[in-house]
C-alpha positions as CSV (number, residue, x, y, z in Angstrom):
1,P,-23.3,-6.2,-11.0
2,P,-25.2,-5.2,-13.9
3,P,-23.2,-3.1,-16.3
4,V,-22.4,0.4,-15.1
5,P,-22.7,3.3,-17.7
6,V,-19.4,5.9,-17.7
7,L,-19.3,9.2,-18.9
8,K,-15.8,9.9,-20.1
9,I,-15.3,14.0,-20.7
10,S,-12.5,15.0,-22.7
11,Q,-11.3,18.5,-23.2
12,V,-8.3,20.0,-24.8
13,K,-7.0,23.4,-24.4
14,G,-3.7,23.9,-25.9
15,D,-1.3,21.6,-25.1
16,L,-3.3,20.6,-22.0
17,H,-5.6,17.5,-22.2
18,V,-8.1,17.1,-19.4
19,Q,-10.2,13.9,-18.8
20,S,-12.8,13.7,-16.7
21,Q,-15.1,10.2,-16.1
22,L,-18.7,10.0,-14.4
23,H,-19.8,6.9,-12.9
24,L,-23.8,6.3,-12.8
25,V,-24.1,3.6,-10.2
26,D,-27.3,2.0,-8.6
27,L,-26.4,0.0,-5.9
28,A,-30.2,-1.0,-5.3
29,G,-30.2,-1.5,-1.3
30,S,-29.7,-4.8,0.4
31,E,-32.1,-7.9,-0.3
32,R,-33.6,-9.3,2.6
33,V,-34.0,-12.7,1.5
34,K,-36.0,-13.5,4.2
35,K,-38.5,-10.4,3.3
36,S,-38.5,-11.1,-0.3
37,R,-38.9,-14.4,0.1
38,A,-36.8,-15.1,-3.4
39,Q,-35.8,-18.6,-4.6
40,G,-33.9,-19.7,-8.1
41,G,-32.5,-17.2,-10.0
42,R,-33.5,-14.2,-7.6
43,L,-32.6,-15.7,-5.2
44,V,-28.5,-16.4,-6.6
45,E,-29.2,-12.5,-7.7
46,A,-29.7,-11.0,-4.2
47,V,-26.8,-13.3,-3.0
48,G,-24.7,-11.5,-5.6
49,I,-25.7,-8.0,-4.7
50,N,-25.7,-8.5,-0.8
51,S,-21.8,-10.0,-1.5
52,S,-20.9,-7.2,-3.3
53,L,-22.5,-4.4,-1.2
54,M,-20.4,-6.4,1.8
55,V,-17.2,-5.8,0.1
56,L,-17.8,-1.4,-1.2
57,G,-19.2,-1.6,3.0
58,M,-15.8,-3.3,4.0
59,C,-13.9,-1.1,1.5
60,I,-15.5,1.8,3.1
61,A,-14.8,0.8,6.1
62,A,-11.0,0.9,5.3
63,R,-10.9,3.9,3.8
64,V,-12.1,5.7,6.6
65,K,-10.1,3.7,8.9
66,A,-6.9,4.6,6.6
67,K,-6.2,1.3,5.9
68,R,-2.9,0.0,4.5
69,H,-5.1,-2.3,2.5
70,V,-8.8,-1.6,1.3
71,P,-10.2,-5.2,-0.3
72,Y,-11.0,-3.5,-3.7
73,Y,-10.1,-6.8,-6.0
74,E,-13.1,-9.0,-3.5
75,S,-16.1,-7.6,-5.8
76,R,-16.2,-6.6,-9.6
77,L,-18.4,-3.9,-8.2
78,T,-15.6,-2.4,-6.2
79,L,-13.0,-3.0,-8.6
80,L,-15.5,-0.7,-10.9
81,L,-15.6,2.1,-8.6
82,R,-12.2,2.1,-6.9
83,S,-11.1,5.5,-8.6
84,A,-14.4,6.9,-6.5
85,L,-13.9,5.1,-3.5
86,G,-10.0,6.7,-2.9
87,G,-7.9,9.3,-3.4
88,D,-8.1,12.2,-6.0
89,S,-11.7,11.9,-7.0
90,R,-14.8,14.1,-6.5
91,T,-17.6,11.3,-5.2
92,S,-21.5,12.0,-4.3
93,V,-23.6,9.3,-2.4
94,I,-27.4,10.0,-3.2
95,V,-29.4,7.9,-0.4
96,C,-32.9,6.9,-1.4
97,C,-35.4,6.2,1.7
98,H,-38.7,4.6,1.9
99,K,-41.4,6.9,4.5
100,D,-43.2,3.8,5.4
101,D,-42.6,2.2,9.2
102,T,-42.5,-1.1,7.4
103,H,-39.5,-0.2,5.5
104,G,-37.9,1.4,8.6
105,D,-35.3,-1.3,9.5
106,E,-34.1,-1.1,5.3
107,T,-34.5,2.8,5.8
108,L,-32.1,3.0,8.6
109,Q,-29.3,0.5,7.5
110,A,-29.4,3.0,4.3
111,L,-28.9,6.5,6.2
112,N,-26.0,4.2,8.4
113,F,-24.1,3.6,4.6
114,G,-24.8,6.8,3.0
115,E,-23.5,8.3,6.6
116,R,-20.0,5.7,6.6
117,C,-19.8,7.1,3.1
118,S,-19.8,10.6,4.1
119,M,-16.6,10.2,6.2
120,V,-14.4,9.1,4.1
121,T,-11.8,11.5,2.6
122,N,-10.5,12.1,-1.0
123,R,-8.2,15.2,-2.0
124,A,-9.9,16.3,-5.2
125,Q,-7.0,17.1,-7.9
126,A,-6.6,17.1,-11.2
127,A,-4.2,14.3,-12.4
128,M,-0.7,15.4,-13.3
129,A,-0.4,18.0,-16.3
130,S,-0.2,16.2,-19.3
131,S,1.3,19.1,-21.2
132,T,4.1,18.3,-23.9
133,T,5.3,21.3,-22.3
134,G,5.5,20.3,-18.7
135,A,6.1,17.1,-19.0
136,L,9.5,17.8,-20.8
137,A,10.3,20.7,-18.1
138,A,9.6,18.0,-15.4
139,V,12.2,15.6,-16.8
140,D,15.0,18.2,-17.9
141,A,14.7,19.1,-13.9
142,A,14.8,15.4,-13.3
143,L,17.7,15.1,-15.2
144,E,19.7,18.0,-14.1
145,E,19.0,16.4,-10.5
146,C,20.8,13.3,-11.7
147,A,23.9,15.2,-13.5
148,A,23.8,17.1,-9.9
149,Q,23.9,14.0,-7.6
150,V,26.9,12.3,-10.3
151,R,28.7,15.2,-9.9
152,S,28.6,15.1,-6.1
153,L,29.7,11.8,-5.8
154,E,32.8,12.1,-8.5
155,Q,33.9,15.3,-5.8
156,R,33.6,12.4,-3.5
157,G,35.7,10.1,-5.6
158,K,33.2,7.7,-6.0
159,G,32.9,8.4,-9.7
160,G,34.3,5.4,-10.8
161,L,31.0,3.7,-10.2
162,P,29.3,1.4,-13.3
163,A,26.4,3.3,-13.3
164,C,28.1,6.9,-12.9
165,K,30.4,6.3,-15.9
166,R,29.8,8.5,-19.0
C-alpha cells in the first residue's frame, strides 16, 4: 500500500501530556482485473490492493464477531490501522460511490463494506493519565496493596517465603 500520512498532535497541560494520531487512508476500492484489463506492473498493484482489502475485511469481520484473534499481521495495511480498528480510538470511514449504473456492483460492494465497518464497536477513551503526580500515586497505591498482602501472609504464618522476606 502507498505511504499513509499520519498527523500526530501533542498537548501538554501542566503534568498531563495528551497525544493523538490521525491516519488519512485512501483505500482506493477493489480492483476488478477483468474489468480494468490490468497487465504487468498494474496487475501486480491490483493484486496487492485486493489482498490488503481482503485482509482488512477479515479484520473487520473478526472485530464485529468479537473473535479472540484478529489477523492484523497478515497485511501491512491492517498492521498500520490496528489502533484504529480495535479498542480505544475513534474511527470514521467515508465511503465514496459513483452514481453511474455501470459501477453498480462496485458501489454495492463499497456500501456493504461501509456497513460492516459501522458494526465495529470501539470504546474511545484517553490512555492512562501520564501525569507524573498521577503515575506516582498509582505506584504508591500498588505498593501499599502489596505491603498489605505481605502483612496478611505473615499473620497466617506464611511470612517465611523467600519472596516475603524484607
